[in-house]
C-alpha positions in Angstrom: -30.6 -87.4 63.4 -31.6 -91.1 63.7 -34.6 -91.6 61.5 -35.2 -87.9 60.9 -34.6 -86.7 57.3 -36.1 -83.2 57.9 -32.6 -81.7 57.9 -31.8 -83.3 54.5 -35.1 -82.3 52.7 -34.9 -78.8 51.5 -37.6 -78.7 48.8 -35.3 -79.0 45.8 -36.7 -80.8 42.8 -35.2 -84.1 41.5 -36.7 -84.1 38.0 -33.9 -84.4 35.4 -31.3 -84.6 38.1 -28.7 -87.3 38.9 -29.4 -88.9 42.2 -26.5 -90.4 44.1 -27.0 -93.2 46.6 -24.3 -94.3 49.0 -24.6 -98.0 50.0 -22.8 -99.2 53.1 -22.7 -103.0 53.5 -21.9 -104.4 56.9 -20.6 -107.8 57.7 -22.5 -110.0 60.2 -21.8 -113.6 60.5 -23.9 -115.9 62.6 -21.6 -118.9 63.6 -22.8 -122.4 63.0 -21.3 -125.9 63.6 -20.5 -126.1 59.9 -17.9 -123.3 60.3 -15.4 -125.6 62.0 -12.5 -125.6 61.3 -13.1 -122.5 59.1 -15.8 -120.4 57.6 -16.2 -121.5 53.9 -19.0 -119.2 52.7 -19.9 -115.6 53.6 -22.2 -113.6 51.6 -23.1 -109.9 51.6 -24.9 -107.6 49.2 -27.8 -105.2 48.6 -30.9 -104.9 46.5 -32.0 -101.9 44.5 -35.7 -102.0 44.5 -38.1 -99.2 43.7 -40.6 -98.3 46.5 -43.8 -96.4 45.7 -42.6 -96.0 42.1 -46.2 -95.8 40.8 -49.2 -94.2 42.5 -51.3 -97.4 42.1 -50.9 -100.9 40.8 -52.4 -102.1 37.5 -53.2 -105.5 39.0 -56.6 -104.4 40.0 -57.5 -103.2 36.5 -56.9 -106.7 35.0 -59.9 -108.5 33.5 -61.1 -111.5 35.6 -60.4 -114.8 33.8 -60.9 -118.4 34.8 -58.9 -121.0 33.0 -59.9 -124.6 33.6 -57.7 -127.6 33.4 -59.3 -128.6 30.1 -58.2 -125.2 28.5 -61.8 -123.8 28.8 -61.6 -120.0 29.5 -64.5 -118.2 31.0 -65.0 -114.4 31.4 -65.8 -113.5 34.2 -65.2 -116.5 36.5 -68.3 -118.1 38.1 -68.5 -118.0 41.9 -68.4 -121.4 43.5 -68.7 -121.7 47.3 -66.1 -123.8 49.1 -68.8 -125.6 51.2 -72.2 -126.7 50.2 -75.2 -125.3 52.1 -76.9 -127.9 54.3 
């Protein structure tokens, strides 16, 4: 079943349902010279992070704004080439 969730997906809806996630955390330690005479710090954990939570991102709908060092704000920003034409 490695990488294949087809046996777990059965078409049931998840709206207004409690979703249970099991998290298994393994311990892997890469030895270093600082470990002698004993290992002083070992960390483990996990991150809960939504993936594909929204259909799109709102970043692209933001108005373009240029804010200069002097506090001058322009809408929209003016294009300035990186190199001058010769």
